[in-house]
PDB file of N, CA, C, O and CB in Angstrom:
ATOM      1  N   MET A   1     -28.227 -15.177   0.895  1.00  0.00           N
ATOM      2  CA  MET A   1     -26.883 -15.575   0.545  1.00  0.00           C
ATOM      3  C   MET A   1     -26.040 -14.318   0.348  1.00  0.00           C
ATOM      4  O   MET A   1     -26.512 -13.312  -0.182  1.00  0.00           O
ATOM      5  CB  MET A   1     -26.877 -16.462  -0.727  1.00  0.00           C
ATOM      6  N   ASN A   2     -24.788 -14.395   0.781  1.00  0.00           N
ATOM      7  CA  ASN A   2     -23.865 -13.287   0.583  1.00  0.00           C
ATOM      8  C   ASN A   2     -23.681 -13.085  -0.917  1.00  0.00           C
ATOM      9  O   ASN A   2     -23.384 -14.034  -1.642  1.00  0.00           O
ATOM     10  CB  ASN A   2     -22.496 -13.551   1.291  1.00  0.00           C
ATOM     11  N   THR A   3     -23.855 -11.865  -1.376  1.00  0.00           N
ATOM     12  CA  THR A   3     -23.684 -11.603  -2.804  1.00  0.00           C
ATOM     13  C   THR A   3     -22.444 -10.776  -3.087  1.00  0.00           C
ATOM     14  O   THR A   3     -22.188 -10.421  -4.238  1.00  0.00           O
ATOM     15  CB  THR A   3     -24.902 -10.899  -3.355  1.00  0.00           C
ATOM     16  N   GLU A   4     -21.670 -10.462  -2.057  1.00  0.00           N
ATOM     17  CA  GLU A   4     -20.429  -9.735  -2.253  1.00  0.00           C
ATOM     18  C   GLU A   4     -19.269 -10.525  -1.675  1.00  0.00           C
ATOM     19  O   GLU A   4     -19.336 -11.028  -0.553  1.00  0.00           O
ATOM     20  CB  GLU A   4     -20.505  -8.345  -1.614  1.00  0.00           C
ATOM     21  N   TYR A   5     -18.210 -10.624  -2.457  1.00  0.00           N
ATOM     22  CA  TYR A   5     -17.000 -11.314  -2.051  1.00  0.00           C
ATOM     23  C   TYR A   5     -15.817 -10.419  -2.380  1.00  0.00           C
ATOM     24  O   TYR A   5     -15.958  -9.445  -3.119  1.00  0.00           O
ATOM     25  CB  TYR A   5     -16.873 -12.703  -2.749  1.00  0.00           C
ATOM     26  N   THR A   6     -14.660 -10.743  -1.837  1.00  0.00           N
ATOM     27  CA  THR A   6     -13.473  -9.926  -2.048  1.00  0.00           C
ATOM     28  C   THR A   6     -12.545 -10.590  -3.053  1.00  0.00           C
ATOM     29  O   THR A   6     -12.030 -11.683  -2.815  1.00  0.00           O
ATOM     30  CB  THR A   6     -12.739  -9.683  -0.722  1.00  0.00           C
ATOM     31  N   ALA A   7     -12.338  -9.915  -4.182  1.00  0.00           N
ATOM     32  CA  ALA A   7     -11.387 -10.392  -5.181  1.00  0.00           C
ATOM     33  C   ALA A   7     -10.040  -9.752  -4.894  1.00  0.00           C
ATOM     34  O   ALA A   7      -9.923  -8.529  -4.817  1.00  0.00           O
ATOM     35  CB  ALA A   7     -11.868 -10.066  -6.634  1.00  0.00           C
ATOM     36  N   MET A   8      -9.039 -10.582  -4.737  1.00  0.00           N
ATOM     37  CA  MET A   8      -7.669 -10.109  -4.560  1.00  0.00           C
ATOM     38  C   MET A   8      -6.968 -10.304  -5.892  1.00  0.00           C
ATOM     39  O   MET A   8      -6.798 -11.440  -6.335  1.00  0.00           O
ATOM     40  CB  MET A   8      -6.923 -10.869  -3.390  1.00  0.00           C
ATOM     41  N   VAL A   9      -6.553  -9.215  -6.544  1.00  0.00           N
ATOM     42  CA  VAL A   9      -6.013  -9.300  -7.898  1.00  0.00           C
ATOM     43  C   VAL A   9      -4.661  -8.603  -7.978  1.00  0.00           C
ATOM     44  O   VAL A   9      -4.389  -7.638  -7.264  1.00  0.00           O
ATOM     45  CB  VAL A   9      -6.991  -8.683  -8.911  1.00  0.00           C
ATOM     46  N   LYS A  10      -3.825  -9.124  -8.868  1.00  0.00           N
ATOM     47  CA  LYS A  10      -2.559  -8.440  -9.135  1.00  0.00           C
ATOM     48  C   LYS A  10      -2.045  -8.832 -10.505  1.00  0.00           C
ATOM     49  O   LYS A  10      -2.372  -9.892 -11.040  1.00  0.00           O
ATOM     50  CB  LYS A  10      -1.510  -8.770  -8.052  1.00  0.00           C
ATOM     51  N   GLN A  11      -1.233  -7.948 -11.053  1.00  0.00           N
ATOM     52  CA  GLN A  11      -0.606  -8.223 -12.345  1.00  0.00           C
ATOM     53  C   GLN A  11       0.736  -8.886 -12.102  1.00  0.00           C
ATOM     54  O   GLN A  11       1.541  -8.425 -11.292  1.00  0.00           O
ATOM     55  CB  GLN A  11      -0.437  -6.922 -13.183  1.00  0.00           C
ATOM     56  N   GLU A  12       0.960  -9.970 -12.815  1.00  0.00           N
ATOM     57  CA  GLU A  12       2.226 -10.705 -12.764  1.00  0.00           C
ATOM     58  C   GLU A  12       2.751 -10.789 -14.185  1.00  0.00           C
ATOM     59  O   GLU A  12       2.254 -11.580 -14.987  1.00  0.00           O
ATOM     60  CB  GLU A  12       2.050 -12.141 -12.131  1.00  0.00           C
ATOM     61  N   GLY A  13       3.733  -9.996 -14.497  1.00  0.00           N
ATOM     62  CA  GLY A  13       4.245  -9.981 -15.869  1.00  0.00           C
ATOM     63  C   GLY A  13       3.177  -9.508 -16.832  1.00  0.00           C
ATOM     64  O   GLY A  13       2.627  -8.417 -16.683  1.00  0.00           O
ATOM     65  N   ASP A  14       2.884 -10.348 -17.832  1.00  0.00           N
ATOM     66  CA  ASP A  14       1.897  -9.987 -18.854  1.00  0.00           C
ATOM     67  C   ASP A  14       0.486 -10.446 -18.519  1.00  0.00           C
ATOM     68  O   ASP A  14      -0.428 -10.218 -19.311  1.00  0.00           O
ATOM     69  CB  ASP A  14       2.303 -10.565 -20.176  1.00  0.00           C
ATOM     70  N   CYS A  15       0.281 -11.082 -17.380  1.00  0.00           N
ATOM     71  CA  CYS A  15      -1.061 -11.585 -17.078  1.00  0.00           C
ATOM     72  C   CYS A  15      -1.540 -11.080 -15.719  1.00  0.00           C
ATOM     73  O   CYS A  15      -0.763 -10.551 -14.924  1.00  0.00           O
ATOM     74  CB  CYS A  15      -1.077 -13.123 -17.106  1.00  0.00           C
ATOM     75  N   TRP A  16      -2.814 -11.254 -15.478  1.00  0.00           N
ATOM     76  CA  TRP A  16      -3.460 -10.896 -14.224  1.00  0.00           C
ATOM     77  C   TRP A  16      -3.880 -12.174 -13.515  1.00  0.00           C
ATOM     78  O   TRP A  16      -4.404 -13.095 -14.142  1.00  0.00           O
ATOM     79  CB  TRP A  16      -4.681  -9.961 -14.463  1.00  0.00           C
ATOM     80  N   ILE A  17      -3.651 -12.227 -12.210  1.00  0.00           N
ATOM     81  CA  ILE A  17      -4.064 -13.368 -11.406  1.00  0.00           C
ATOM     82  C   ILE A  17      -4.928 -12.874 -10.258  1.00  0.00           C
ATOM     83  O   ILE A  17      -4.764 -11.751  -9.780  1.00  0.00           O
ATOM     84  CB  ILE A  17      -2.837 -14.156 -10.877  1.00  0.00           C
ATOM     85  N   GLY A  18      -5.851 -13.726  -9.821  1.00  0.00           N
ATOM     86  CA  GLY A  18      -6.734 -13.303  -8.740  1.00  0.00           C
ATOM     87  C   GLY A  18      -7.328 -14.468  -7.991  1.00  0.00           C
ATOM     88  O   GLY A  18      -7.386 -15.593  -8.489  1.00  0.00           O
ATOM     89  N   TRP A  19      -7.771 -14.175  -6.777  1.00  0.00           N
ATOM     90  CA  TRP A  19      -8.367 -15.145  -5.865  1.00  0.00           C
ATOM     91  C   TRP A  19      -9.586 -14.510  -5.229  1.00  0.00           C
ATOM     92  O   TRP A  19      -9.683 -13.286  -5.136  1.00  0.00           O
ATOM     93  CB  TRP A  19      -7.348 -15.612  -4.782  1.00  0.00           C
ATOM     94  N   ILE A  20     -10.522 -15.349  -4.790  1.00  0.00           N
ATOM     95  CA  ILE A  20     -11.630 -14.883  -3.966  1.00  0.00           C
ATOM     96  C   ILE A  20     -11.248 -15.161  -2.520  1.00  0.00           C
ATOM     97  O   ILE A  20     -11.095 -16.318  -2.129  1.00  0.00           O
ATOM     98  CB  ILE A  20     -12.994 -15.584  -4.356  1.00  0.00           C
ATOM     99  N   GLU A  21     -11.095 -14.118  -1.733  1.00  0.00           N
ATOM    100  CA  GLU A  21     -10.587 -14.235  -0.371  1.00  0.00           C
ATOM    101  C   GLU A  21     -11.438 -15.167   0.493  1.00  0.00           C
ATOM    102  O   GLU A  21     -10.893 -15.970   1.251  1.00  0.00           O
ATOM    103  CB  GLU A  21     -10.520 -12.866   0.270  1.00  0.00           C
ATOM    104  N   GLU A  22     -12.746 -15.073   0.391  1.00  0.00           N
ATOM    105  CA  GLU A  22     -13.637 -15.830   1.255  1.00  0.00           C
ATOM    106  C   GLU A  22     -13.899 -17.261   0.784  1.00  0.00           C
ATOM    107  O   GLU A  22     -14.575 -18.018   1.481  1.00  0.00           O
ATOM    108  CB  GLU A  22     -14.930 -15.110   1.372  1.00  0.00           C
ATOM    109  N   PHE A  23     -13.386 -17.640  -0.362  1.00  0.00           N
ATOM    110  CA  PHE A  23     -13.731 -18.930  -0.941  1.00  0.00           C
ATOM    111  C   PHE A  23     -12.482 -19.615  -1.489  1.00  0.00           C
ATOM    112  O   PHE A  23     -12.153 -19.458  -2.665  1.00  0.00           O
ATOM    113  CB  PHE A  23     -14.785 -18.761  -2.050  1.00  0.00           C
ATOM    114  N   PRO A  24     -11.782 -20.376  -0.640  1.00  0.00           N
ATOM    115  CA  PRO A  24     -10.559 -21.050  -1.087  1.00  0.00           C
ATOM    116  C   PRO A  24     -10.805 -21.907  -2.325  1.00  0.00           C
ATOM    117  O   PRO A  24     -11.843 -22.555  -2.451  1.00  0.00           O
ATOM    118  CB  PRO A  24      -9.993 -21.916   0.036  1.00  0.00           C
ATOM    119  N   GLY A  25      -9.853 -21.898  -3.217  1.00  0.00           N
ATOM    120  CA  GLY A  25      -9.962 -22.707  -4.421  1.00  0.00           C
ATOM    121  C   GLY A  25     -10.478 -21.952  -5.622  1.00  0.00           C
ATOM    122  O   GLY A  25     -10.361 -22.431  -6.750  1.00  0.00           O
ATOM    123  N   VAL A  26     -11.048 -20.773  -5.402  1.00  0.00           N
ATOM    124  CA  VAL A  26     -11.501 -19.969  -6.536  1.00  0.00           C
ATOM    125  C   VAL A  26     -10.374 -19.010  -6.892  1.00  0.00           C
ATOM    126  O   VAL A  26     -10.150 -18.009  -6.211  1.00  0.00           O
ATOM    127  CB  VAL A  26     -12.833 -19.192  -6.207  1.00  0.00           C
ATOM    128  N   ASN A  27      -9.675 -19.334  -7.966  1.00  0.00           N
ATOM    129  CA  ASN A  27      -8.589 -18.493  -8.452  1.00  0.00           C
ATOM    130  C   ASN A  27      -8.543 -18.602  -9.966  1.00  0.00           C
ATOM    131  O   ASN A  27      -8.924 -19.622 -10.540  1.00  0.00           O
ATOM    132  CB  ASN A  27      -7.224 -18.901  -7.816  1.00  0.00           C
ATOM    133  N   CYS A  28      -8.074 -17.545 -10.602  1.00  0.00           N
ATOM    134  CA  CYS A  28      -8.068 -17.490 -12.059  1.00  0.00           C
ATOM    135  C   CYS A  28      -6.853 -16.703 -12.544  1.00  0.00           C
ATOM    136  O   CYS A  28      -6.202 -15.989 -11.781  1.00  0.00           O
ATOM    137  CB  CYS A  28      -9.373 -16.854 -12.589  1.00  0.00           C
ATOM    138  N   GLN A  29      -6.572 -16.858 -13.830  1.00  0.00           N
ATOM    139  CA  GLN A  29      -5.502 -16.115 -14.493  1.00  0.00           C
ATOM    140  C   GLN A  29      -6.006 -15.722 -15.878  1.00  0.00           C
ATOM    141  O   GLN A  29      -6.549 -16.554 -16.604  1.00  0.00           O
ATOM    142  CB  GLN A  29      -4.176 -16.964 -14.583  1.00  0.00           C
ATOM    143  N   GLU A  30      -5.828 -14.465 -16.239  1.00  0.00           N
ATOM    144  CA  GLU A  30      -6.274 -13.970 -17.546  1.00  0.00           C
ATOM    145  C   GLU A  30      -5.293 -12.929 -18.080  1.00  0.00           C
ATOM    146  O   GLU A  30      -4.384 -12.495 -17.372  1.00  0.00           O
ATOM    147  CB  GLU A  30      -7.696 -13.366 -17.447  1.00  0.00           C
ATOM    148  N   ASP A  31      -5.492 -12.536 -19.338  1.00  0.00           N
ATOM    149  CA  ASP A  31      -4.613 -11.553 -19.972  1.00  0.00           C
ATOM    150  C   ASP A  31      -4.898 -10.123 -19.537  1.00  0.00           C
ATOM    151  O   ASP A  31      -3.990  -9.292 -19.519  1.00  0.00           O
ATOM    152  CB  ASP A  31      -4.737 -11.649 -21.463  1.00  0.00           C
ATOM    153  N   THR A  32      -6.159  -9.822 -19.182  1.00  0.00           N
ATOM    154  CA  THR A  32      -6.516  -8.462 -18.768  1.00  0.00           C
ATOM    155  C   THR A  32      -7.242  -8.501 -17.427  1.00  0.00           C
ATOM    156  O   THR A  32      -7.766  -9.538 -17.021  1.00  0.00           O
ATOM    157  CB  THR A  32      -7.398  -7.772 -19.842  1.00  0.00           C
ATOM    158  N   ARG A  33      -7.265  -7.367 -16.753  1.00  0.00           N
ATOM    159  CA  ARG A  33      -7.972  -7.266 -15.470  1.00  0.00           C
ATOM    160  C   ARG A  33      -9.465  -7.520 -15.658  1.00  0.00           C
ATOM    161  O   ARG A  33     -10.095  -8.196 -14.845  1.00  0.00           O
ATOM    162  CB  ARG A  33      -7.745  -5.877 -14.833  1.00  0.00           C
ATOM    163  N   GLU A  34     -10.026  -6.973 -16.736  1.00  0.00           N
ATOM    164  CA  GLU A  34     -11.458  -7.152 -16.998  1.00  0.00           C
ATOM    165  C   GLU A  34     -11.798  -8.628 -17.214  1.00  0.00           C
ATOM    166  O   GLU A  34     -12.789  -9.124 -16.678  1.00  0.00           O
ATOM    167  CB  GLU A  34     -11.886  -6.326 -18.226  1.00  0.00           C
ATOM    168  N   GLU A  35     -10.974  -9.327 -17.998  1.00  0.00           N
ATOM    169  CA  GLU A  35     -11.195 -10.760 -18.225  1.00  0.00           C
ATOM    170  C   GLU A  35     -11.052 -11.534 -16.912  1.00  0.00           C
ATOM    171  O   GLU A  35     -11.804 -12.474 -16.654  1.00  0.00           O
ATOM    172  CB  GLU A  35     -10.198 -11.304 -19.283  1.00  0.00           C
ATOM    173  N   LEU A  36     -10.093 -11.138 -16.096  1.00  0.00           N
ATOM    174  CA  LEU A  36      -9.894 -11.794 -14.810  1.00  0.00           C
ATOM    175  C   LEU A  36     -11.120 -11.646 -13.922  1.00  0.00           C
ATOM    176  O   LEU A  36     -11.582 -12.627 -13.339  1.00  0.00           O
ATOM    177  CB  LEU A  36      -8.667 -11.225 -14.107  1.00  0.00           C
ATOM    178  N   MET A  37     -11.648 -10.441 -13.814  1.00  0.00           N
ATOM    179  CA  MET A  37     -12.809 -10.215 -12.951  1.00  0.00           C
ATOM    180  C   MET A  37     -14.011 -11.044 -13.423  1.00  0.00           C
ATOM    181  O   MET A  37     -14.744 -11.596 -12.603  1.00  0.00           O
ATOM    182  CB  MET A  37     -13.173  -8.715 -12.926  1.00  0.00           C
ATOM    183  N   GLU A  38     -14.209 -11.130 -14.727  1.00  0.00           N
ATOM    184  CA  GLU A  38     -15.320 -11.937 -15.245  1.00  0.00           C
ATOM    185  C   GLU A  38     -15.081 -13.422 -14.966  1.00  0.00           C
ATOM    186  O   GLU A  38     -16.010 -14.133 -14.582  1.00  0.00           O
ATOM    187  CB  GLU A  38     -15.502 -11.702 -16.763  1.00  0.00           C
ATOM    188  N   SER A  39     -13.855 -13.893 -15.153  1.00  0.00           N
ATOM    189  CA  SER A  39     -13.541 -15.297 -14.861  1.00  0.00           C
ATOM    190  C   SER A  39     -13.746 -15.615 -13.388  1.00  0.00           C
ATOM    191  O   SER A  39     -14.253 -16.685 -13.050  1.00  0.00           O
ATOM    192  CB  SER A  39     -12.101 -15.619 -15.265  1.00  0.00           C
ATOM    193  N   LEU A  40     -13.356 -14.695 -12.507  1.00  0.00           N
ATOM    194  CA  LEU A  40     -13.575 -14.912 -11.079  1.00  0.00           C
ATOM    195  C   LEU A  40     -15.059 -14.990 -10.759  1.00  0.00           C
ATOM    196  O   LEU A  40     -15.471 -15.832  -9.961  1.00  0.00           O
ATOM    197  CB  LEU A  40     -12.922 -13.799 -10.264  1.00  0.00           C
ATOM    198  N   ARG A  41     -15.874 -14.125 -11.370  1.00  0.00           N
ATOM    199  CA  ARG A  41     -17.329 -14.163 -11.148  1.00  0.00           C
ATOM    200  C   ARG A  41     -17.916 -15.509 -11.586  1.00  0.00           C
ATOM    201  O   ARG A  41     -18.678 -16.135 -10.850  1.00  0.00           O
ATOM    202  CB  ARG A  41     -18.021 -13.010 -11.912  1.00  0.00           C
ATOM    203  N   VAL A  42     -17.552 -15.936 -12.783  1.00  0.00           N
ATOM    204  CA  VAL A  42     -18.080 -17.192 -13.324  1.00  0.00           C
ATOM    205  C   VAL A  42     -17.622 -18.371 -12.470  1.00  0.00           C
ATOM    206  O   VAL A  42     -18.422 -19.241 -12.125  1.00  0.00           O
ATOM    207  CB  VAL A  42     -17.630 -17.386 -14.791  1.00  0.00           C
ATOM    208  N   THR A  43     -16.344 -18.398 -12.132  1.00  0.00           N
ATOM    209  CA  THR A  43     -15.793 -19.511 -11.348  1.00  0.00           C
ATOM    210  C   THR A  43     -16.400 -19.552  -9.957  1.00  0.00           C
ATOM    211  O   THR A  43     -16.710 -20.635  -9.459  1.00  0.00           O
ATOM    212  CB  THR A  43     -14.269 -19.397 -11.249  1.00  0.00           C
ATOM    213  N   LEU A  44     -16.578 -18.401  -9.313  1.00  0.00           N
ATOM    214  CA  LEU A  44     -17.207 -18.351  -7.999  1.00  0.00           C
ATOM    215  C   LEU A  44     -18.649 -18.850  -8.069  1.00  0.00           C
ATOM    216  O   LEU A  44     -19.074 -19.639  -7.225  1.00  0.00           O
ATOM    217  CB  LEU A  44     -17.165 -16.923  -7.441  1.00  0.00           C
ATOM    218  N   LYS A  45     -19.394 -18.399  -9.063  1.00  0.00           N
ATOM    219  CA  LYS A  45     -20.786 -18.831  -9.218  1.00  0.00           C
ATOM    220  C   LYS A  45     -20.868 -20.346  -9.406  1.00  0.00           C
ATOM    221  O   LYS A  45     -21.706 -21.005  -8.789  1.00  0.00           O
ATOM    222  CB  LYS A  45     -21.443 -18.113 -10.413  1.00  0.00           C
ATOM    223  N   GLU A  46     -20.006 -20.896 -10.253  1.00  0.00           N
ATOM    224  CA  GLU A  46     -19.991 -22.345 -10.481  1.00  0.00           C
ATOM    225  C   GLU A  46     -19.606 -23.105  -9.210  1.00  0.00           C
ATOM    226  O   GLU A  46     -20.200 -24.138  -8.899  1.00  0.00           O
ATOM    227  CB  GLU A  46     -19.017 -22.696 -11.617  1.00  0.00           C
ATOM    228  N   SER A  47     -18.623 -22.600  -8.485  1.00  0.00           N
ATOM    229  CA  SER A  47     -18.191 -23.259  -7.252  1.00  0.00           C
ATOM    230  C   SER A  47     -19.287 -23.266  -6.200  1.00  0.00           C
ATOM    231  O   SER A  47     -19.490 -24.271  -5.520  1.00  0.00           O
ATOM    232  CB  SER A  47     -16.953 -22.578  -6.697  1.00  0.00           C
ATOM    233  N   LEU A  48     -19.989 -22.160  -6.064  1.00  0.00           N
ATOM    234  CA  LEU A  48     -21.104 -22.102  -5.115  1.00  0.00           C
ATOM    235  C   LEU A  48     -22.184 -23.114  -5.474  1.00  0.00           C
ATOM    236  O   LEU A  48     -22.732 -23.780  -4.596  1.00  0.00           O
ATOM    237  CB  LEU A  48     -21.701 -20.692  -5.075  1.00  0.00           C
ATOM    238  N   GLU A  49     -22.487 -23.229  -6.755  1.00  0.00           N
ATOM    239  CA  GLU A  49     -23.509 -24.182  -7.191  1.00  0.00           C
ATOM    240  C   GLU A  49     -23.039 -25.624  -6.982  1.00  0.00           C
ATOM    241  O   GLU A  49     -23.819 -26.462  -6.529  1.00  0.00           O
ATOM    242  CB  GLU A  49     -23.861 -23.948  -8.671  1.00  0.00           C
ATOM    243  N   PHE A  50     -21.786 -25.926  -7.303  1.00  0.00           N
ATOM    244  CA  PHE A  50     -21.248 -27.275  -7.068  1.00  0.00           C
ATOM    245  C   PHE A  50     -21.308 -27.628  -5.589  1.00  0.00           C
ATOM    246  O   PHE A  50     -21.690 -28.741  -5.229  1.00  0.00           O
ATOM    247  CB  PHE A  50     -19.796 -27.378  -7.576  1.00  0.00           C
ATOM    248  N   ASN A  51     -20.933 -26.684  -4.731  1.00  0.00           N
ATOM    249  CA  ASN A  51     -20.970 -26.941  -3.289  1.00  0.00           C
ATOM    250  C   ASN A  51     -22.394 -27.173  -2.813  1.00  0.00           C
ATOM    251  O   ASN A  51     -22.634 -28.034  -1.966  1.00  0.00           O
ATOM    252  CB  ASN A  51     -20.345 -25.776  -2.520  1.00  0.00           C
ATOM    253  N   ARG A  52     -23.337 -26.413  -3.349  1.00  0.00           N
ATOM    254  CA  ARG A  52     -24.740 -26.607  -2.977  1.00  0.00           C
ATOM    255  C   ARG A  52     -25.213 -28.000  -3.393  1.00  0.00           C
ATOM    256  O   ARG A  52     -25.878 -28.689  -2.620  1.00  0.00           O
ATOM    257  CB  ARG A  52     -25.631 -25.520  -3.625  1.00  0.00           C
ATOM    258  N   GLN A  53     -24.871 -28.411  -4.609  1.00  0.00           N
ATOM    259  CA  GLN A  53     -25.273 -29.743  -5.081  1.00  0.00           C
ATOM    260  C   GLN A  53     -24.642 -30.847  -4.234  1.00  0.00           C
ATOM    261  O   GLN A  53     -25.292 -31.846  -3.925  1.00  0.00           O
ATOM    262  CB  GLN A  53     -24.881 -29.927  -6.555  1.00  0.00           C
ATOM    263  N   ASP A  54     -23.379 -30.664  -3.862  1.00  0.00           N
ATOM    264  CA  ASP A  54     -22.714 -31.646  -2.986  1.00  0.00           C
ATOM    265  C   ASP A  54     -23.408 -31.730  -1.629  1.00  0.00           C
ATOM    266  O   ASP A  54     -23.613 -32.820  -1.095  1.00  0.00           O
ATOM    267  CB  ASP A  54     -21.228 -31.280  -2.793  1.00  0.00           C
ATOM    268  N   ALA A  55     -23.768 -30.575  -1.076  1.00  0.00           N
ATOM    269  CA  ALA A  55     -24.443 -30.560   0.231  1.00  0.00           C
ATOM    270  C   ALA A  55     -25.802 -31.240   0.142  1.00  0.00           C
ATOM    271  O   ALA A  55     -26.169 -32.007   1.032  1.00  0.00           O
ATOM    272  CB  ALA A  55     -24.608 -29.114   0.742  1.00  0.00           C
ATOM    273  N   LEU A  56     -26.549 -30.969  -0.917  1.00  0.00           N
ATOM    274  CA  LEU A  56     -27.863 -31.595  -1.082  1.00  0.00           C
ATOM    275  C   LEU A  56     -27.742 -33.108  -1.240  1.00  0.00           C
ATOM    276  O   LEU A  56     -28.568 -33.856  -0.718  1.00  0.00           O
ATOM    277  CB  LEU A  56     -28.586 -31.001  -2.293  1.00  0.00           C
ATOM    278  N   ALA A  57     -26.727 -33.555  -1.949  1.00  0.00           N
ATOM    279  CA  ALA A  57     -26.519 -34.996  -2.120  1.00  0.00           C
ATOM    280  C   ALA A  57     -26.127 -35.646  -0.795  1.00  0.00           C
ATOM    281  O   ALA A  57     -26.537 -36.772  -0.513  1.00  0.00           O
ATOM    282  CB  ALA A  57     -25.437 -35.263  -3.183  1.00  0.00           C
ATOM    283  N   ALA A  58     -25.348 -34.956   0.005  1.00  0.00           N
ATOM    284  CA  ALA A  58     -24.873 -35.512   1.266  1.00  0.00           C
ATOM    285  C   ALA A  58     -25.950 -35.540   2.350  1.00  0.00           C
ATOM    286  O   ALA A  58     -25.971 -36.452   3.177  1.00  0.00           O
ATOM    287  CB  ALA A  58     -23.688 -34.722   1.754  1.00  0.00           C
ATOM    288  N   VAL A  59     -26.832 -34.563   2.354  1.00  0.00           N
ATOM    289  CA  VAL A  59     -27.795 -34.439   3.454  1.00  0.00           C
ATOM    290  C   VAL A  59     -28.937 -35.450   3.353  1.00  0.00           C
ATOM    291  O   VAL A  59     -29.510 -35.839   4.371  1.00  0.00           O
ATOM    292  CB  VAL A  59     -28.365 -33.035   3.484  1.00  0.00           C
ATOM    293  N   GLY A  60     -29.269 -35.872   2.145  1.00  0.00           N
ATOM    294  CA  GLY A  60     -30.364 -36.834   1.996  1.00  0.00           C
ATOM    295  C   GLY A  60     -31.713 -36.196   2.275  1.00  0.00           C
ATOM    296  O   GLY A  60     -31.911 -35.004   2.037  1.00  0.00           O
ATOM    297  N   ALA A  61     -32.633 -36.997   2.779  1.00  0.00           N
ATOM    298  CA  ALA A  61     -34.002 -36.515   3.033  1.00  0.00           C
ATOM    299  C   ALA A  61     -34.145 -36.041   4.476  1.00  0.00           C
ATOM    300  O   ALA A  61     -33.307 -36.329   5.330  1.00  0.00           O
ATOM    301  CB  ALA A  61     -35.039 -37.628   2.735  1.00  0.00           C
ATOM    302  N   GLY A  62     -35.230 -35.307   4.722  1.00  0.00           N
ATOM    303  CA  GLY A  62     -35.591 -34.918   6.069  1.00  0.00           C
ATOM    304  C   GLY A  62     -34.742 -33.804   6.672  1.00  0.00           C
ATOM    305  O   GLY A  62     -34.520 -33.790   7.883  1.00  0.00           O
ATOM    306  N   TYR A  63     -34.273 -32.890   5.868  1.00  0.00           N
ATOM    307  CA  TYR A  63     -33.455 -31.796   6.370  1.00  0.00           C
ATOM    308  C   TYR A  63     -34.230 -30.493   6.373  1.00  0.00           C
ATOM    309  O   TYR A  63     -35.266 -30.368   5.721  1.00  0.00           O
ATOM    310  CB  TYR A  63     -32.193 -31.652   5.537  1.00  0.00           C
ATOM    311  N   ALA A  64     -33.726 -29.541   7.102  1.00  0.00           N
ATOM    312  CA  ALA A  64     -34.265 -28.182   7.107  1.00  0.00           C
ATOM    313  C   ALA A  64     -33.154 -27.212   6.726  1.00  0.00           C
ATOM    314  O   ALA A  64     -31.999 -27.404   7.107  1.00  0.00           O
ATOM    315  CB  ALA A  64     -34.868 -27.819   8.501  1.00  0.00           C
ATOM    316  N   GLU A  65     -33.493 -26.195   5.994  1.00  0.00           N
ATOM    317  CA  GLU A  65     -32.519 -25.155   5.647  1.00  0.00           C
ATOM    318  C   GLU A  65     -32.699 -23.999   6.612  1.00  0.00           C
ATOM    319  O   GLU A  65     -33.820 -23.544   6.843  1.00  0.00           O
ATOM    320  CB  GLU A  65     -32.687 -24.679   4.163  1.00  0.00           C
ATOM    321  N   GLU A  66     -31.607 -23.527   7.169  1.00  0.00           N
ATOM    322  CA  GLU A  66     -31.611 -22.397   8.100  1.00  0.00           C
ATOM    323  C   GLU A  66     -30.621 -21.348   7.598  1.00  0.00           C
ATOM    324  O   GLU A  66     -29.492 -21.680   7.235  1.00  0.00           O
ATOM    325  CB  GLU A  66     -31.249 -22.858   9.554  1.00  0.00           C
ATOM    326  N   LYS A  67     -31.037 -20.105   7.578  1.00  0.00           N
ATOM    327  CA  LYS A  67     -30.152 -19.009   7.186  1.00  0.00           C
ATOM    328  C   LYS A  67     -29.282 -18.651   8.384  1.00  0.00           C
ATOM    329  O   LYS A  67     -29.741 -18.642   9.526  1.00  0.00           O
ATOM    330  CB  LYS A  67     -30.967 -17.763   6.688  1.00  0.00           C
ATOM    331  N   ILE A  68     -28.025 -18.359   8.101  1.00  0.00           N
ATOM    332  CA  ILE A  68     -27.077 -17.931   9.131  1.00  0.00           C
ATOM    333  C   ILE A  68     -26.449 -16.612   8.660  1.00  0.00           C
ATOM    334  O   ILE A  68     -25.926 -16.527   7.549  1.00  0.00           O
ATOM    335  CB  ILE A  68     -25.968 -19.038   9.397  1.00  0.00           C
ATOM    336  N   ALA A  69     -26.506 -15.606   9.502  1.00  0.00           N
ATOM    337  CA  ALA A  69     -25.900 -14.316   9.178  1.00  0.00           C
ATOM    338  C   ALA A  69     -24.747 -14.051  10.143  1.00  0.00           C
ATOM    339  O   ALA A  69     -24.800 -14.408  11.320  1.00  0.00           O
ATOM    340  CB  ALA A  69     -26.954 -13.170   9.245  1.00  0.00           C
ATOM    341  N   LEU A  70     -23.727 -13.427   9.620  1.00  0.00           N
ATOM    342  CA  LEU A  70     -22.591 -13.042  10.456  1.00  0.00           C
ATOM    343  C   LEU A  70     -22.632 -11.556  10.717  1.00  0.00           C
ATOM    344  O   LEU A  70     -21.760 -11.025  11.404  1.00  0.00           O
ATOM    345  CB  LEU A  70     -21.257 -13.435   9.796  1.00  0.00           C
TER     346      LEU A  70
END
């Protein structure tokens, strides 16, 4: 599994906002850059796990897992 993703971050007024470039829907807002980076890590990890659980529920029985590299 890819363990590196691109966080796009910027300061907007008094807060920091950020997105994970490779994973739409993972975005966060925090008071500091450090808090933002941690929130992005946690949110990305949770999103990956939710997506995995959804895929497992959808596939049912009799499937094979195949690794794909780019």
